[in-house]
N, C-alpha and C positions, 0 to 999 in steps of 0.2 A: 430301723426307720428308713424309708425310701428316700433317695436323693431327689431333690426338686431342681429341675433345670428351668430356671426362670428368666435367664438372660438370653436374648435372641441376637445372634450376629448374622448379618446377611452378606452374601457374596454372590458374584455373578460368574457363570461358566458359559463357555461356548457349548453348543449342542454335543460336539464330539467329546469334550471334556466331561460333561455331565454323564454321558453314556459310559465313559471309562470309569468314572467314579462309581456309578451303579454296579458295573461289572466287578470292580475290585471289592466293593462291599458285599456283593452276592457271593463271591468266592470264599469269604470268611463268615458268611451268614450273619451279617450285620446290616442295619439300616444305613443308608448313605449318611444320615446325620450322625449316627453313633460312630461310624467309620471315620468321618472327618474329625469329630471331637477327639477320639482316641489317637488318631494319627497326629493331630496337631499337638497333642500332649506327649508324644514320643513313643507310642505303642508300636511294636513290631508285629506284623501279622504273618501267619502261616496258613495257607489254604487248608481247609479240612479235607480229609481223605474221602474219596468217592465210596459210598456205602456198598455199591455193587462190586467194586474192585476189592474192597476189604472182605466181602463175603466169599469171593472167588479165591482170594489168597488164603483165607481160613480153611476153605475146603481142601485146597491143595496141601496146605500144611498138615491137615488132619490125615490125608492119604499118605503123605510121606512119613508121618509119625507111626501109622499102622504098619507100614512096610518096615520101618526100623525096628518096631516091636517084634515082628515076626523074625527078622534077621537076627536079633539079639537072642530070642528064645530058642530058635532052631539052628542057629549058626549057619544058616543058608541064606543066600540072597534071593528074596522072593521075586517072582515074575519080573524079570529084567525089562520086559516090554512095558509093564504098568509103571515101573519106576521111570523109564525113559519118557513116557507120555506125560507123567506128572511134572517132570523137569522141563519138558517142552512148554507145557502150559504156564509154568512159573516164569520161564524166560520171556514168553510172549506178554504176560502181564507186566513184568518188570520193564520191558521195552516201552509199554504204554505210559508207564509212570516216569521213566527217565530215558527219553530217546537219545 
């Protein structure tokens, strides 16, 4: 059974505060009303990961996994240049996430 939200509480914000609220809610993909309700009731939010960044990390991880598979099966380090490029990409993406 769906919850019914029937009580309305009104509050006022300055324009800059309202914009900040909208931005915070958008970071966690919630409406401003739901964000306020959950925050007021003690919720802790973590921003959702960027889908493009996750796809790039998955691609790099796949490349590294393939290189590791070749190294384990042949006992040789495959294409050091390719491994170096993959690590450089990974470092660049990690720098974007945690500067």
